[in-house]
VEXDREN-2710 file (C-alpha; in Angstrom, 1 decimal):
% VEXDREN-2710
k/r/px/py/pz
1/MET/27.1/14.7/32.3
2/GLN/30.3/14.6/33.5
3/THR/33.0/12.7/31.8
4/ARG/36.6/11.7/32.6
5/PHE/38.1/11.0/29.7
6/THR/42.0/11.6/29.2
7/PRO/43.4/13.8/26.4
8/ALA/45.1/10.5/25.1
9/GLN/41.6/9.0/25.0
10/LEU/39.9/12.1/23.2
11/SER/42.7/12.5/20.4
12/ASP/40.7/9.0/18.8
13/PRO/37.9/10.8/17.0
14/ALA/35.2/8.1/17.6
15/THR/35.9/8.3/21.3
16/ALA/36.0/12.3/21.3
17/MET/32.5/12.4/19.3
18/SER/31.3/9.7/22.1
19/GLU/32.5/12.5/24.7
20/ALA/30.7/15.6/23.6
21/VAL/27.9/13.4/23.0
22/ILE/27.8/11.9/26.7
23/ARG/28.2/15.5/28.1
24/LYS/24.7/16.8/26.5
25/CYS/23.0/14.3/28.8
26/VAL/21.3/16.1/31.7
27/HIS/19.8/12.8/33.1
28/CYS/16.4/13.9/32.8
29/GLY/14.9/11.1/32.1
30/PHE/12.4/12.5/29.5
31/CYS/13.6/9.4/26.8
32/THR/12.4/7.0/29.2
33/ALA/8.9/7.3/28.5
34/THR/9.4/6.7/24.9
35/CYS/12.0/3.9/24.7
36/PRO/10.3/0.5/23.8
37/THR/12.6/-1.4/25.9
38/TYR/12.1/0.5/28.9
39/VAL/8.3/0.6/28.4
40/LEU/8.1/-3.1/28.1
41/LEU/10.9/-4.5/30.5
42/GLY/10.8/-1.2/33.4
43/ASP/14.5/-1.8/33.5
44/GLU/16.5/1.5/33.8
45/LEU/19.6/-0.1/31.9
46/ASP/17.0/-1.0/29.0
47/SER/17.0/3.1/28.6
48/PRO/19.0/5.5/26.8
49/ARG/19.8/7.0/29.9
50/GLY/20.9/3.4/31.7
51/ARG/22.2/2.6/28.4
52/ILE/24.6/5.9/28.3
53/TYR/25.9/5.4/31.8
54/LEU/26.9/1.6/30.6
55/ILE/28.7/3.1/27.3
56/LYS/30.2/6.3/29.5
57/GLU/31.5/3.3/31.8
58/MET/33.3/0.9/29.5
59/LEU/34.7/3.8/27.3
60/GLU/36.3/5.7/30.0
61/ASN/37.6/2.7/32.0
62/GLU/38.5/0.9/28.7
63/GLN/37.1/-2.0/30.0
64/GLN/36.1/-5.2/28.2
65/PRO/32.7/-5.5/27.9
66/THR/30.7/-7.8/29.9
67/ALA/27.6/-10.0/29.2
68/GLU/25.7/-7.7/30.7
69/VAL/26.5/-4.8/29.5
70/VAL/26.0/-6.2/26.2
71/LYS/23.0/-7.8/26.8
72/HIS/21.5/-4.3/27.4
73/ILE/23.1/-2.4/25.0
74/ASP/21.9/-5.4/22.4
75/ARG/18.8/-5.1/23.6
76/CYS/18.7/-1.4/21.5
77/LEU/16.6/-1.4/18.9
78/SER/18.2/2.0/17.3
79/CYS/14.4/3.4/16.9
80/LEU/15.6/6.9/18.1
81/SER/12.3/7.8/19.5
82/CYS/15.1/8.9/22.6
83/MET/16.5/11.5/20.1
84/THR/12.8/12.9/19.3
85/THR/11.8/14.0/22.9
86/CYS/15.5/14.3/24.3
87/PRO/15.4/18.4/25.2
88/SER/19.4/18.2/25.3
89/GLY/20.2/17.3/21.9
90/VAL/21.8/14.0/22.4
91/ASN/22.6/12.3/19.3
92/TYR/22.1/8.8/20.9
93/MET/22.4/7.5/17.2
94/HIS/26.1/7.9/16.8
95/LEU/26.8/7.1/20.6
96/VAL/24.9/3.9/20.4
97/ASP/26.8/2.9/17.4
98/HIS/30.0/3.7/18.6
99/ALA/29.6/1.1/21.6
100/ARG/28.5/-1.2/18.8
101/ALA/31.7/-1.3/17.3
102/TYR/33.5/-1.0/20.3
103/ILE/31.7/-4.3/21.7
104/GLU/32.3/-6.3/18.3
105/ALA/36.2/-5.3/18.6
106/THR/36.9/-5.9/22.1
107/TYR/34.1/-8.4/23.3
108/ARG/34.1/-12.5/22.2
109/ARG/30.1/-13.3/21.9
110/PRO/29.3/-17.3/22.5
111/TRP/30.1/-18.9/19.5
112/HIS/26.4/-19.7/18.3
113/GLU/25.7/-15.9/18.6
114/ARG/29.2/-15.5/16.1
115/LEU/27.8/-17.8/13.7
116/ILE/24.4/-16.3/13.4
117/ARG/26.0/-12.4/13.5
118/ALA/28.3/-13.9/10.9
119/VAL/25.7/-15.3/8.3
120/LEU/23.3/-12.4/8.7
121/ALA/26.4/-10.1/7.8
122/ARG/27.0/-12.1/4.7
123/THR/23.6/-13.0/3.5
124/LEU/21.1/-9.9/4.0
125/PRO/23.2/-7.3/1.9
126/TYR/23.9/-9.7/-0.7
127/PRO/20.4/-10.0/-2.6
128/GLY/21.3/-13.2/-4.5
129/ARG/22.3/-14.8/-1.3
130/MET/19.6/-13.8/0.3
131/ARG/17.1/-15.0/-2.2
132/ILE/18.8/-18.5/-2.0
133/ALA/18.3/-18.4/2.0
134/LEU/14.9/-17.8/1.6
135/ARG/14.3/-20.6/-1.0
136/LEU/15.8/-23.0/1.4
137/ALA/14.0/-21.7/4.2
138/ARG/10.6/-22.9/2.7
139/PHE/12.2/-26.5/3.3
140/ALA/12.9/-25.8/6.6
141/ARG/10.1/-24.6/8.1
142/TRP/8.7/-27.8/9.6
143/LEU/12.0/-27.2/12.3
144/GLU/11.1/-23.9/13.4
145/PRO/9.2/-25.1/16.7
146/ALA/12.6/-27.0/17.5
147/PHE/14.7/-24.4/17.1
148/ALA/12.4/-22.0/18.6
149/ALA/12.6/-24.2/21.7
150/SER/16.6/-23.1/22.3
151/ALA/18.3/-20.1/23.1
152/VAL/21.0/-20.7/20.5
153/THR/18.6/-21.7/17.8
154/LYS/16.1/-19.1/18.3
155/PRO/17.2/-17.0/16.1
156/LEU/17.0/-19.4/13.0
157/ALA/13.3/-20.0/14.5
158/ALA/12.9/-16.3/13.8
159/MET/14.3/-16.5/10.5
160/LEU/11.9/-19.1/9.2
161/ARG/8.7/-16.8/10.8
162/LEU/9.9/-14.3/8.6
163/ALA/10.9/-16.4/5.5
164/PRO/8.1/-15.6/2.8
165/ALA/5.9/-18.2/1.1
166/LYS/7.3/-16.9/-2.5
167/VAL/10.3/-15.6/-3.3
168/ALA/10.5/-13.5/-6.6
169/ALA/12.7/-14.0/-9.5
170/ALA/15.7/-11.4/-9.8
171/LYS/14.8/-9.0/-12.1
172/ALA/17.4/-6.5/-13.2
173/PRO/16.6/-2.9/-12.7
174/GLU/16.0/-1.3/-16.1
175/SER/16.1/2.8/-16.1
176/ALA/13.4/4.4/-17.6
177/GLU/12.8/8.1/-19.2
178/ALA/9.8/10.4/-17.7
179/ARG/6.2/9.8/-19.6
180/ASN/5.3/13.8/-19.5
181/THR/7.5/16.9/-19.9
182/ARG/10.9/16.4/-18.0
183/LYS/11.5/17.9/-14.8
184/GLY/14.7/16.1/-13.9
185/ARG/16.6/13.0/-13.3
186/ILE/16.7/10.7/-10.0
187/VAL/19.0/7.8/-9.2
188/LEU/16.8/5.5/-7.2
189/LEU/18.3/3.1/-4.8
190/GLN/18.2/-0.6/-5.9
191/GLY/18.7/-1.8/-2.1
192/CYS/19.3/-5.2/-1.0
193/ALA/16.0/-6.6/1.3
194/GLU/13.4/-4.8/-0.2
195/ASN/14.2/-5.6/-3.7
196/VAL/13.9/-9.7/-2.6
197/LEU/10.8/-9.1/-0.5
198/ARG/8.5/-6.9/-2.5
199/PRO/10.0/-6.1/-6.2
200/GLU/6.6/-4.2/-6.6
201/ILE/7.8/-1.4/-4.7
202/ARG/10.5/-0.2/-7.1
203/GLU/8.2/-1.1/-9.6
204/ALA/5.6/1.2/-8.6
205/THR/8.4/4.0/-8.0
206/VAL/9.5/3.9/-11.2
207/ARG/6.0/4.0/-12.9
208/LEU/5.2/7.2/-10.3
209/LEU/8.6/9.2/-10.9
210/THR/8.2/8.8/-15.1
211/ARG/4.7/9.9/-14.8
212/CYS/5.9/13.0/-12.7
213/GLY/8.5/13.7/-15.3
214/TYR/11.7/12.4/-13.6
215/ASP/13.8/10.4/-15.6
216/VAL/15.1/7.4/-13.4
217/ALA/18.7/5.8/-13.1
218/PHE/20.3/3.0/-11.5
219/ALA/24.0/3.4/-10.5
220/ARG/26.4/0.9/-12.0
221/GLY/28.0/-0.9/-8.6
222/GLU/25.6/0.6/-6.3
223/GLY/24.9/-1.9/-3.1
224/CYS/23.5/-2.5/0.1
225/CYS/23.6/0.9/2.0
226/GLY/25.8/-0.8/4.5
227/ALA/23.0/0.0/7.9
228/LEU/23.0/-3.6/8.4
229/THR/26.3/-4.1/8.7
230/TRP/27.2/-0.8/10.4
231/HIS/24.4/-1.6/13.4
232/LEU/25.8/-4.9/14.0
233/GLY/29.0/-3.4/15.0
234/ARG/30.8/-4.4/11.9
235/SER/31.8/-0.6/11.0
236/GLU/34.9/-1.6/8.2
237/ASP/32.2/-3.5/6.4
238/GLY/29.6/-0.7/6.9
239/LEU/32.4/1.9/5.5
240/HIS/32.8/0.3/2.7
241/SER/29.3/-0.4/1.7
242/ALA/29.2/3.5/1.9
243/ARG/32.7/4.0/-0.1
244/ARG/31.5/1.7/-2.5
245/ASN/28.0/3.8/-3.0
246/VAL/29.8/7.3/-2.8
247/ASP/32.1/5.9/-5.9
248/ALA/29.0/4.8/-8.3
249/TRP/27.0/8.2/-7.2
250/ARG/29.9/10.3/-7.9
251/ARG/29.4/8.9/-11.5
252/GLU/25.9/9.8/-11.7
253/MET/26.2/13.2/-10.6
254/ALA/28.4/13.7/-14.2
255/ALA/24.9/13.1/-16.2
256/GLY/22.9/15.5/-13.9
257/LEU/21.3/14.8/-10.6
258/ASP/18.6/15.9/-8.9
259/ALA/18.3/13.5/-6.0
260/ILE/19.0/10.2/-4.6
261/ILE/15.5/8.3/-4.0
262/ILE/15.3/5.9/-1.5
263/THR/12.1/3.8/-0.7
264/ALA/13.5/1.7/2.7
265/SER/13.3/4.6/5.5
266/GLY/15.7/2.5/7.6
267/CYS/18.7/3.0/4.3
268/GLY/17.6/6.6/4.4
269/THR/18.5/7.1/7.9
270/THR/21.9/5.4/7.1
271/ILE/22.6/7.3/3.8
272/LYS/22.0/10.5/5.5
273/ASP/24.4/10.0/7.8
274/TYR/27.4/8.8/5.3
275/GLY/28.7/12.3/5.6
276/HIS/29.3/11.5/9.4
277/MET/30.2/8.0/8.6
278/LEU/33.0/9.2/6.3
279/ARG/34.3/12.3/8.2
280/GLU/37.5/11.4/8.6
281/ASP/38.6/9.9/5.2
282/PRO/39.7/12.9/3.3
283/ALA/39.1/10.7/0.1
284/TYR/35.4/10.7/0.5
285/ALA/34.4/13.2/3.3
286/GLY/33.1/15.9/0.8
287/ASP/31.2/14.2/-1.4
288/ALA/29.8/11.6/1.2
289/ALA/28.6/15.1/2.9
290/THR/27.1/16.4/-0.5
291/LEU/25.4/13.2/-1.5
292/SER/23.6/12.7/1.9
293/ASP/22.3/15.8/1.0
294/MET/21.2/14.7/-2.2
295/ALA/19.3/11.5/-0.6
296/LYS/15.7/11.9/-0.1
297/ASP/12.8/9.2/1.1
298/ILE/10.7/8.7/-1.6
299/THR/7.6/10.9/0.4
300/GLU/10.2/13.5/1.3
301/PHE/11.0/14.2/-2.3
302/LEU/7.1/13.9/-3.4
303/ALA/5.8/16.2/-1.2
304/GLU/8.0/18.8/-3.4
305/ILE/6.8/18.1/-6.5
306/ASP/3.6/18.2/-8.2
307/LEU/2.0/14.8/-8.1
308/PRO/-0.7/14.0/-11.0
309/GLU/-4.5/14.1/-9.8
310/GLY/-5.4/11.1/-7.3
311/GLY/-8.6/10.1/-5.9
312/LYS/-8.5/7.2/-8.8
313/ALA/-8.0/4.4/-6.3
314/GLY/-11.0/5.4/-4.1
315/ALA/-11.5/6.4/-0.3
316/ALA/-10.0/3.7/1.3
317/LYS/-9.4/3.6/4.9
318/VAL/-5.6/3.4/5.4
319/GLY/-3.6/3.2/8.8
320/TYR/-0.4/4.6/8.6
321/LEU/2.6/3.1/10.6
322/ALA/5.2/5.5/10.9
323/PRO/8.7/3.7/10.4
324/CYS/11.2/4.8/13.2
325/SER/13.8/5.5/11.1
326/MET/11.4/7.8/9.5
327/GLN/9.7/9.6/12.2
328/HIS/12.4/9.7/14.6
329/GLY/15.7/9.3/12.6
330/GLN/14.9/11.6/9.4
331/LYS/12.0/14.3/11.1
332/ILE/9.6/12.9/8.3
333/THR/6.3/13.0/9.9
334/ARG/3.8/14.9/7.5
335/ALA/4.7/14.2/4.5
336/PRO/3.7/10.3/3.9
337/VAL/0.1/11.4/5.4
338/ASP/-0.5/14.6/3.2
339/LEU/0.6/12.9/0.5
340/LEU/-1.7/10.0/0.8
341/THR/-4.8/12.1/1.6
342/ARG/-4.6/14.6/-0.9
343/ALA/-4.7/11.3/-3.0
344/GLY/-8.0/10.4/-2.4
345/PHE/-7.6/8.1/1.2
346/THR/-8.7/8.3/4.7
347/VAL/-6.1/8.4/6.8
348/SER/-5.4/7.8/10.3
349/GLN/-2.9/6.7/12.8
350/PRO/-2.5/4.1/15.7
351/ALA/-2.1/5.0/19.2
352/GLU/1.6/4.5/20.6
353/SER/2.5/5.5/17.1
354/HIS/5.8/6.9/18.4
355/LEU/6.9/3.0/19.5
356/CYS/8.7/0.3/17.6
357/CYS/7.1/-2.3/16.0
358/GLY/9.9/-4.2/16.6
359/SER/11.4/-4.8/13.1
360/ALA/14.7/-2.9/13.7
361/GLY/16.9/-4.0/11.1
362/THR/18.1/-7.7/12.4
363/TYR/16.6/-7.3/15.3
364/ASN/13.3/-9.4/15.1
365/ILE/15.9/-12.2/14.6
366/LEU/18.3/-11.3/17.3
367/GLN/15.6/-10.3/19.9
368/SER/12.8/-12.2/18.9
369/ASP/10.8/-12.0/21.8
370/ILE/11.1/-8.2/22.5
371/ALA/10.3/-7.9/19.1
372/GLY/7.8/-10.3/18.9
373/GLN/5.6/-8.3/21.8
374/LEU/7.0/-5.0/20.2
375/GLY/5.0/-6.5/16.8
376/ASP/1.7/-7.4/18.6
377/ARG/1.4/-4.3/20.2
378/LYS/1.7/-2.2/17.1
379/ALA/-0.8/-4.5/15.3
380/ALA/-3.0/-4.3/18.0
381/ASN/-3.0/-0.7/17.7
382/LEU/-3.4/-0.6/14.4
383/ALA/-6.8/-3.4/14.2
384/ARG/-8.4/-0.7/16.2
385/LEU/-8.4/1.4/13.5
386/GLN/-10.1/-1.1/11.2
387/PRO/-8.3/0.1/8.2
388/ASP/-9.1/-1.2/4.7
389/ILE/-5.5/-1.0/4.2
390/VAL/-2.0/-0.6/6.3
391/ALA/0.5/1.6/4.5
392/THR/4.3/2.4/5.5
393/GLY/8.1/3.4/4.2
394/ASN/9.9/0.5/5.2
395/ILE/10.2/-2.8/4.3
396/GLY/11.3/-4.3/7.7
397/CYS/8.1/-2.5/9.4
398/ALA/6.0/-4.0/6.2
399/THR/7.3/-7.5/6.7
400/GLN/7.0/-7.5/10.8
401/ILE/3.7/-6.3/10.9
402/ALA/2.3/-8.2/7.3
403/SER/1.8/-11.7/9.5
404/ARG/-0.1/-10.4/12.1
405/MET/-2.3/-7.8/10.2
406/SER/-5.9/-8.9/8.4
407/ALA/-5.5/-5.8/6.6
408/PRO/-3.0/-6.1/3.6
409/VAL/0.0/-4.0/4.4
410/VAL/1.7/-1.7/1.3
411/HIS/4.4/1.1/0.8
412/THR/3.1/4.3/0.7
413/VAL/4.5/4.9/-2.8
414/GLU/2.4/1.7/-4.1
415/LEU/-0.8/3.3/-2.9
416/LEU/0.5/6.9/-4.4
417/ASP/1.0/5.1/-7.5
418/TRP/-2.5/3.2/-7.5
419/ALA/-4.2/6.7/-7.2
420/THR/-2.6/8.6/-9.4
421/GLY/-3.2/6.2/-12.4
422/GLY/-1.1/3.0/-11.6
423/PRO/-2.4/-0.8/-10.7
424/VAL/-4.1/-2.1/-8.1
425/PRO/-0.9/-3.2/-5.5
426/PRO/-0.4/-7.0/-5.6
427/ALA/-0.8/-7.5/-2.0
428/LEU/-4.1/-5.8/-2.6
429/ALA/-5.4/-7.7/-5.9
430/SER/-4.3/-10.5/-4.2
431/ARG/-6.2/-10.5/-0.5
432/ASN/-9.2/-9.1/-3.2
433/SER/-8.9/-12.6/-5.1
434/GLN/-9.4/-14.6/-2.5
END
């Protein structure tokens, strides 16, 4: 695609990066067939190709974005399905991230949008604050219908719908030593939302990794990966999170470190991009790139090592929901399915497995109507498989789908832990006791 950026504009590293991405687009339209918002809405401006044109015009002309432009860019899920199908190698992820940061810096949203986005940015990345918010939500559930009736308060209604009935008590992570012959040492990302909503995922991961011969450590000073604020366009907040984590992992490297293991694929996609995010920071660029290369999704890591013998959980039928951040963002497609199959499960994937379930970080709060349609569509496709269990690799996907499925929804690592000698996952145990 032809561009007309001036030399002065291209002196800005972010603009130069975006210009290079835009020039790779050949307007072929392959991306439209796999873009969830285009599939649902049929509007060219709600496709990656259409958004690239909007971003090009906005950046080239240094325009203050209009409400119409912001609407179409806000509707992007960052599912990255377009990057899987693009024959030209357009890095849409980096382009739309720059566009969001530009919008955040130059566009004044209506007061209610500014307020809800600020609340999300100051709550979700902090487990303590998130627990308080979720406990308060129990007392406000009765307001959900009233909130849903107004565009101003609709995000609050979505938050109330997503809030779990119970919130687990805070529990400090504890390092654990290998239970068998020691093979190495890993750091497990503590995360933020996952350990508030589903602490059993971390517990299963620690059990399985120590059973496989790995010491599991938790990095002091580590926090949210930064994905939530980064995708809200709050680039400085996202970079602050990245730097804090790089500092924490630097200290761990002195004790020996084989990998940084991540159980939420949305976090993994961002952490693997730290080298790009911090490329202009001489104090962090080198270590950020090194640590990004050490980051692995839990299934990616398990596929490379010897697991204990599986089959101890029986041959349950598992419907596998592939998170977009895993299949499109990290290009991990076979590892989860192969691991579950080797563990003794019968695994199948739904139709339209490439389409997003609608979770996408804060998307199911800020764009609840579209997210709801995508969630219903994904749940219907999964239900057609008639699974005993639904497995996925991202807390957002699990939260989005669990309320729509009769089958219990668990993390892939919970099933692998169960199959190799661990306890029954809590979601299955509670379902079986009903």
